[in-house]
N, C-alpha and C positions, 0 to 999 in steps of 0.2 A: 630195363634200364631208366624210365622216360617216368613210371610207377614207382619206384623208388626215392628218383630224387624230388618230385614232387611229394612223396611221404615226409621228406625230411625238412623240406621248405613248410609244413603245415603242424608240424610235429614243436617247429623253433616256435613259427610265432605263435603257436596253441600256448607253450609254455611261458614264452614272455606275455602274452595276453593276462594269463592269470595271474601272474607274478603282481604285471601293475595293479590289476583289482585288489588285488588280496592286500599290497599293500598302502590301501587308502580304507580298509574296513580294520574292526577292534580283531584283536588278536584271538584266536581260533585254537582249537587242542581237538585234540580225539577223544578224550572224557567227554566231550559235550558235539556226538555228532549231530544231530540235531539243528541243535543251531549253527551249524557248519553249513548245514545243508541250505537252511532259513539265510542266510548273509550272502552266501557264494549265490545263491538261486535270483537274487536281488539286486545282483552286482549285471546289469549289460554286458560291461567288457565282457566280462569272467565267463558269462554265456557263449561271447566268439567266440573265445580263448577256447573251450571245452568244445564246439564245433570244430574248431577246427583241427584237434584232436583227433576226433570223430573221424572227420572225412581222411588222416592220416592213415586209421585203423584200415580203413575202407581199401587204399591205395594198399597197404600191406598186405591182403589179400589176393591183390591182383599177384605182388613181385611172390609168395611165395606158391605160387600156381604154376611160375616158368623160368624163378631162379634157384639155383641149390641154399638151405638155407644157410651154410659158412659166407658165401657170396653174397644174400641176402643184408649181413650184416657187415659187411665189410663194408657196402653204401649208402647204407642205415648209419653206420657211425661217421662220417663223413659231416650229417650236420651238425656236428659241435661247432666246426667253422659258423656257422651260420648263426649260429645262438649265441657264442661268443658276439660274435657281430652285434647282434638281437640286442643284447643286454645292456652292451655299451654305449646301442645309442641309443635305447629307448628307456633302458633301464638307469644309468651314470656308472654299471657297476664297473671298479677297474678290480682285472686278476694280476695278481702277483708274478714277478720273473720266474717263479717258483712252479706255480701254477699253469702260466703259457705255455713252458718246456716239458709240464707234463702232459697238458693235453697235442702237443707235438708231437710226442714220444708214442702217446695213444692210437694217434693216427697213424704213424711211421707200423705200429703193432698190428693193425686192423688192414694196413696194405698189404704188409707180409702175409695177411690170409687170402685177401684179394690176388695176390697174386703164386699163392698154391692150387687156384684155379683153372683148369683146363677146357677152355670147349668140346668138346663131344667126349670128353671121358667122367664128367660127372655128374650123375641122372639127379633127378628131380624125386625123392617116393614121395607116395599119396596118402600115406594109412603107416601105424603105428598101432602094436597089441593097447591094451583099454589099458592094463595092469604093469606094463610095464611103465605107461605114462604118468599112471598114479602113484605108482611105485620115486619116480621121480620130483613132480610136484606136489605132491602132497609133506613131506619133509624139507622141501623147502620153503613154501609156503609158511609153515611152523618156524623157520631160522628165518626167516623176514619180520612176521608181529613181532619174536621173540626178540630178535636185534632194535627193532624200532622200539618197543618200550624201554628195554635197557637204557638205549639214547634220553629216550624222556623223561625217565629218572635221576641219568646223570645231567639234566640239563635243569633240573628242577633245582641243581642246588647251588644256593646266591653266592657261595668266592667262586664256584668255579670257572677257568676261561671258557669265553662264547666260543663253541661250536663251529664250524664251515661247513658242516651238514654233512662230512665223508661218512657218519655212520646210519645218516636220513637215507642218505643214495642209496649203499647196499643197500638196505631194508627194501626201499622202493623196488629198487632195480632185481630185486629176487623176483619180489612180485610179477612186475611186469616182463618179467623172464617166463615165468611160468605161464600169464599172458598172450605170451606171441606165440609158444610151444601151443596154446590153444588156437591161436589166431591158425596155425601152419594147419594144424589137423582141422578146422573148419572149411577150410580151402580143400581138402577135399572132395568136401562133399558138395562145392559146387557144382553144380551141375545144369545142360539144357533143356536133357528129358529127364520127365518122369521125378518132379520137383516134389510130388507126395508125397511117394517112398525115401527122395531126400532126405527132406524132414524129420520123418521118422525114424532114420537111418541118425540120424543129426541129434535128435535129444535122445534118443540108448545112447549114446555117449557120452564120456565124460568131459566134451571140450566144453559146449555150453554151461556147466554149471559153472567150471573150470575161469570161467571168464566173466562171470556173476561174482562171483566169489573174490575173485582179484579188483573187476569194477568198482564195487564196493568198497572193499578195504581202499584199495588204491585211489581211488578219487580223497575221502580221510585225511590217508597217513600222508600223501603228496604235495597237499594243499596247505598241510599245518607246515609239513617241512620246507615250502617254499617261502613262506609267509614270513622263517624265521632267517631263513640259509641264503646266500644271494643266488641267484639262478643260473651264473657262471660257473658256480662251483660242483653245485647239489645236483645237475642236468647229466655235466658230461661224465660224474660217477654212476649214475643209475646208468646213462647209455652204455655204459662201457660195461655193467656189469650183467647186464641186458643181453647184450648182442654177444659177453662172454658164453653165457648159461645159453643160452641160443642156442649158439653156433657150437658147442662142445658135447654138450647133452643134448640138442634136440638133432643133430648129425646122429647120434648113437642110436637115440631112440626111435628114429625114423628110418634107423636103414643104412644114412646116405654114406659109401663107404670114404676111408683117409687115402690121401694118393698115394699108390704105390711107390714113386717116385721117389730118391732118398731127399736130390731137395725140394721140392714142395712138399712132403712131410715135412722137412725142415722150417720151409717158411712159416708150413700152421704151425708144427709147433712153438717156434719160435718166435710168432706173433705172440700166440695166447700167453705166452709167458712174458714177455714183455708186460702186456696189458696189463698181467696182476703183479707184477713188482712193483708196477710205475703206480697201478689204483695206490697200494698198500706203502708206497713212501711217500702221498699227498700229505700235506698234511692239515691237519687234524685240527685246529685251533684258530680263529683266525689274533693278527696280531691286536695288543692292546690299542689304543686308539692314543697318537699324541697327542699334547698340550700343544696349542696353538701358541707359534714364534710371536714372541710381544713388539713391539715397532715405538721408532724413537717417538712416532707421530700420536700414540693409544695415550692416552686419562691415563696418571696414578692411580695407583689402587688405595684407596680410601681403610683406612687402618679398622677392624675391625675390632668391636668392643670384645673385651672377655667372657666368656660364656656362661660364667658364673653373674656376669650383671643385668639387667632387666634397665629397660630403654623407659623414658619417663614422656609421659603423652604431655603435649600443649596444654589440657588442660587440666594436669598433674601437679600441683604448688612442690617447688622444690624444696626441702627440708637444708639447714645449714647442716655443714657433720660439722659434729661435735669431740673434739680432741678426746683422744684417750686418757683418761684423767686415773687410768691405773685403779677404780676402784671398784668391784668385786658386783655386780652388777644386782638392783634391787636396793642399794645401800644411800642413796642417792650421791650428788656432785659435790664434789670438794670444794669449800668456799675459802677464798683468802682474806685472812682479818686486816681490814683498816688500821688504817696508818692512826695512831694515838690509841685503840680502845684499848689499848692491853692485852691485846691477843686473845679478848675475852669470845670472838667470832659474832659481834655484834655489830650489824648493820647500823 
């Protein structure tokens, strides 16, 4: 429990520090990963955030050795409260009422999952068949990358409403879900004796390679998404997808049996269904910015000239505006005859 709570604090702090660092950088994109890495590695604040996230992964290894997967995810999701508080204080982000209700419903849903656990009756599995892990993880990675690319194509449309980041959060959450399963697998190889043999066995498993893939792609994708979207929304969505993915597919892949008691089974299934429903109902776009209300003390706006007119500079002489004589261009101006000249038109 202590390791899980520490992981929550480290994850939330790391995301907020990275978001704050990204706000001061030029726009980054997944299409230029080398430039993205050069920018983030040059920011001490971002490096501090990444070290906090890495420490959170280390605490997660301890959690997976002592708690069932579903119980661990229920505790991890409580870090959303810490994340919302930190993003409000340090980033100045404001969540809408609908989003606050959604976050509260997510916490209730995963609390139901935790209540479905019973001490002494839930087993902690240590291993899973490698073909089954690959069957679960490879399609999920492909789905996450495809979903992120689709969100990027839609975001490039100039007249499209700004996205809140739900699509980005789901895509990155799938990658982090695979990473969470890989961490669970790595934890089974941590032993106090026979370190050399454990390392050889670990390298022959798919887990370190899944961690390398999710680490590289997750880093680039999450940083670009964090810079464009609010951390107070994208991180809860990402966390929800990661927790549901790990709790459901991880429980099946690692053979941690579902509860036999009907009430506990209903709590676990109902909590999962509620979290998915809330995720689907979250707003997909930020509301358009409201114009600033005018005050009676504000100076009146100066009338703007028509778009076809050209302002004259102070050094440019002003020409008198001639009256429209009705004579076509190129035939000269019409002259008025002087009095007494008999209408000859001579001056």
